[in-house]
C-alpha positions as CSV (number, residue, x, y, z in Angstrom):
1,M,-0.3,-0.1,0.0
2,R,2.8,2.4,1.0
3,I,4.8,1.7,-2.3
4,L,1.2,2.7,-4.4
5,L,1.2,5.7,-2.6
6,L,4.7,6.6,-3.4
7,A,3.9,5.4,-6.7
8,L,0.6,8.0,-6.6
9,V,2.7,11.0,-4.9
10,A,5.5,10.6,-8.1
11,M,2.6,10.8,-10.8
12,L,1.7,14.2,-8.8
13,L,4.5,15.7,-8.5
14,A,5.7,15.1,-12.4
15,V,3.1,17.2,-13.6
16,S,4.9,20.4,-11.9
17,A,8.4,19.0,-12.5
18,A,10.7,21.0,-14.6
19,G,13.8,20.1,-16.3
20,S,17.1,19.7,-13.3
21,T,18.0,16.7,-12.5
22,S,16.7,15.0,-9.1
23,A,19.5,14.5,-6.5
24,G,19.4,10.8,-4.8
25,V,19.0,10.6,-0.9
26,C,19.6,7.3,1.0
27,F,17.2,5.8,3.5
28,Y,19.0,8.1,6.7
29,G,18.6,11.7,5.1
30,L,22.1,12.4,3.4
31,S,22.9,11.9,-0.3
32,G,24.2,9.2,-1.8
33,L,22.7,5.4,-2.6
34,I,20.1,3.2,-0.6
35,E,21.7,2.9,2.6
36,T,25.3,4.4,2.2
37,P,26.2,8.1,1.7
38,D,28.7,9.1,-0.9
39,D,30.6,12.6,-1.5
40,S,28.3,14.4,-3.3
41,T,26.3,17.3,-1.5
42,I,23.4,18.9,-2.3
43,D,23.0,22.7,-3.2
44,P,22.5,25.4,-1.0
45,S,19.8,26.3,-3.6
46,A,17.9,22.7,-3.3
47,V,15.7,21.0,-1.3
48,V,15.6,17.0,-2.2
49,L,12.3,15.4,-0.2
50,T,12.3,11.8,-0.2
51,G,10.1,9.1,0.9
52,K,10.9,5.2,0.5
53,D,9.6,2.0,1.5
54,A,10.9,-1.2,2.2
55,P,8.2,-4.0,2.9
56,D,9.3,-7.0,4.7
57,F,12.6,-5.9,5.5
58,D,15.1,-9.1,6.3
59,D,12.4,-11.6,6.1
60,S,10.3,-10.3,9.1
61,N,7.8,-9.3,8.0
62,V,8.5,-5.7,9.1
63,D,8.3,-2.9,6.7
64,V,10.5,-0.1,7.4
65,Y,9.4,3.6,6.2
66,S,11.8,7.0,6.0
67,Y,10.2,10.3,4.4
68,G,11.7,13.7,5.0
69,G,14.8,15.4,3.0
70,A,18.2,17.1,2.9
71,T,19.4,20.6,1.7
72,G,22.9,22.2,1.2
73,I,23.9,24.9,3.7
74,V,26.7,26.0,2.3
75,P,28.9,24.5,-1.0
76,K,30.0,21.1,0.4
77,L,28.0,21.3,3.7
78,E,24.7,19.5,3.8
79,V,22.3,18.5,6.6
80,G,19.3,16.1,6.5
81,V,16.3,14.8,8.5
82,V,13.9,12.0,8.0
83,G,11.2,10.4,10.0
84,L,12.2,6.7,10.2
85,D,9.9,4.4,11.6
86,T,8.7,0.3,11.1
87,D,5.1,-1.3,11.5
88,A,6.2,-3.4,14.0
89,P,4.0,-3.0,17.6
90,G,4.8,-0.7,19.8
91,S,7.0,1.4,17.1
92,K,6.7,5.0,17.0
93,M,8.2,7.3,14.2
94,Q,12.1,8.7,15.0
95,A,13.3,11.6,13.8
96,I,17.2,11.0,12.7
97,F,19.2,14.1,12.1
98,S,22.1,14.1,9.9
99,A,24.8,16.1,8.2
100,K,27.9,15.6,6.3
101,Y,31.1,17.8,4.7
102,R,33.1,17.0,2.1
103,L,36.5,18.4,3.2
104,I,38.7,17.5,0.2
105,D,37.5,17.5,-3.5
106,E,38.7,14.7,-5.8
107,T,41.4,15.5,-8.1
108,P,43.3,13.2,-10.9
109,D,45.7,12.1,-8.5
110,R,43.8,11.8,-4.8
111,P,40.2,11.0,-3.8
112,S,37.5,13.0,-2.6
113,V,37.6,12.8,1.4
114,T,34.2,13.5,3.2
115,V,33.3,13.4,6.9
116,G,29.8,13.2,8.1
117,V,27.3,11.5,11.1
118,V,24.0,10.0,11.0
119,D,21.5,10.2,13.5
120,I,22.9,13.4,15.6
121,G,20.3,12.9,18.3
122,S,21.1,8.8,18.8
123,R,17.3,7.9,18.3
124,M,18.2,5.2,15.8
125,D,18.3,2.6,19.2
126,K,14.1,3.0,18.9
127,V,14.1,1.5,15.2
128,N,16.9,-0.8,16.2
129,A,18.4,-1.4,19.5
130,D,21.9,-2.8,18.4
131,I,22.4,1.1,17.5
132,D,22.7,2.8,20.4
133,N,25.3,5.8,19.1
134,P,25.2,8.4,16.3
135,S,27.0,6.5,13.3
136,A,30.0,8.8,12.7
137,F,31.5,8.3,8.8
138,V,35.0,9.2,6.7
139,L,34.4,8.5,2.9
140,F,36.4,8.4,0.0
141,G,35.3,8.7,-3.4
142,R,36.8,8.1,-7.0
143,S,35.6,8.4,-10.3
144,L,36.5,5.7,-12.4
145,S,35.2,6.9,-15.6
146,S,38.2,5.8,-17.7
147,V,37.1,2.2,-16.9
148,A,33.4,2.6,-18.1
149,Q,34.6,4.8,-20.9
150,P,34.1,2.2,-23.6
151,W,30.2,1.5,-22.4
152,A,29.5,5.1,-21.5
153,A,31.1,7.7,-23.5
154,A,28.6,10.2,-23.6
155,V,28.4,10.1,-19.9
156,T,30.9,12.4,-18.1
157,T,31.3,10.4,-15.0
158,P,29.4,7.4,-15.4
159,L,31.1,5.4,-12.7
160,K,31.6,6.5,-9.1
161,F,33.8,4.0,-6.5
162,T,33.3,5.1,-2.7
163,L,34.9,3.5,0.5
164,G,34.0,4.3,3.9
165,I,34.2,3.5,7.6
166,G,32.5,4.6,10.3
167,T,30.6,3.9,13.8
168,G,27.1,2.4,14.5
169,L,24.8,1.9,11.3
170,F,28.6,1.9,9.5
171,K,30.9,0.0,12.1
172,G,33.2,-1.6,9.9
173,V,33.3,-0.8,6.3
174,F,31.0,0.0,3.5
175,V,31.7,0.3,-0.3
176,S,29.9,1.2,-3.2
177,V,29.3,1.6,-6.5
178,D,27.4,4.5,-8.5
179,W,27.2,3.5,-12.5
180,S,25.2,5.9,-14.9
181,P,25.2,4.1,-18.3
182,Q,22.8,6.8,-19.3
183,A,22.5,10.4,-18.4
184,R,19.4,9.9,-16.4
185,L,19.9,6.3,-15.2
186,H,22.0,5.3,-12.2
187,I,22.8,1.3,-11.2
188,M,23.8,1.2,-7.6
189,A,25.4,-1.8,-5.3
190,E,26.7,-1.3,-2.5
191,Y,27.9,-3.5,0.6
192,L,28.1,-3.1,4.5
193,T,29.5,-4.5,7.8
194,K,26.4,-3.6,9.6
195,G,23.8,-1.3,8.0
196,L,20.2,-0.8,9.8
197,R,20.5,-5.1,9.7
198,Q,23.6,-4.7,12.0
199,D,24.8,-7.6,9.5
200,D,26.5,-8.3,6.7
201,T,24.1,-6.4,3.9
202,F,24.2,-6.1,0.1
203,N,21.7,-3.6,-1.8
204,A,21.1,-3.1,-4.8
205,G,19.1,-0.7,-6.6
206,L,18.0,1.4,-9.9
207,R,17.6,5.2,-9.8
208,Y,16.0,6.9,-13.1
209,N,15.3,10.6,-13.3
210,A,12.0,10.6,-14.7
211,F,10.5,13.7,-15.1
212,G,12.9,16.6,-14.5
213,R,13.3,17.2,-10.9
214,L,11.5,13.8,-10.3
215,S,13.4,10.9,-9.6
216,L,12.0,7.0,-9.1
217,E,14.0,4.3,-7.3
218,A,13.6,0.5,-6.8
219,G,15.6,-2.2,-5.7
220,T,16.2,-4.6,-3.3
221,M,17.7,-4.4,0.6
222,A,19.9,-7.4,1.2
223,F,18.0,-9.2,-1.0
224,K,15.6,-9.9,1.6
225,G,12.8,-7.9,-0.5
226,F,11.9,-5.1,-3.0
227,Y,12.1,-1.4,-1.7
228,G,10.6,1.8,-3.6
229,G,11.2,5.2,-3.5
230,V,10.4,8.7,-4.8
231,A,12.6,11.8,-4.4
232,Y,11.7,15.7,-5.5
233,T,14.3,18.5,-5.8
234,L,12.9,22.2,-5.1
235,S,14.9,24.7,-6.2
236,L,15.1,27.9,-3.8
237,Y,16.3,30.4,-6.5
């Protein structure tokens, strides 16, 4: 039912969408892939609104919902907030505040360096009791465009690799690959030592910029079930 609602919202937003690209926001309210952030940051002139639903997460018959958004504060610095909830008995939506800052831009000779924290208010333990502290991270981003160039010559940066380490949600390591074989399409894959499941997790998904500022997303979390989502970018200027 929630996925049908998200689809309906997507159709309604499409009516007003105009020609700018929608950014992608992960489940925890920062620009990125599915569960993992990357080294991109939202422009201070934009707000990205997002909603995601993962039914039957982890074969537990429990749905996980994430609704909220993110915005840039100054160049390279963004903040986000989502309401994270499940339909488990007694569960209540928790406000998850997050932020990240790209310390060093990528150059031909070195990767980018980005630092951040998810769940500044330490509310994630209400969703998973094993996550009782904010989830800090540092990540390194590197374009692998030259590798993908023979298959996607028209795309400026078709292939992006991210390696991160952190605490809480990101305890251990996480890695991700974001490939854009076409300008509007992103193929995403990621691995987390922990993640929301607090277990080894592989996620994969597709993100498609279908209607200008609107993007649609679908994939699987831990290959235990499918998820769906929408994101819409509002221009503040």
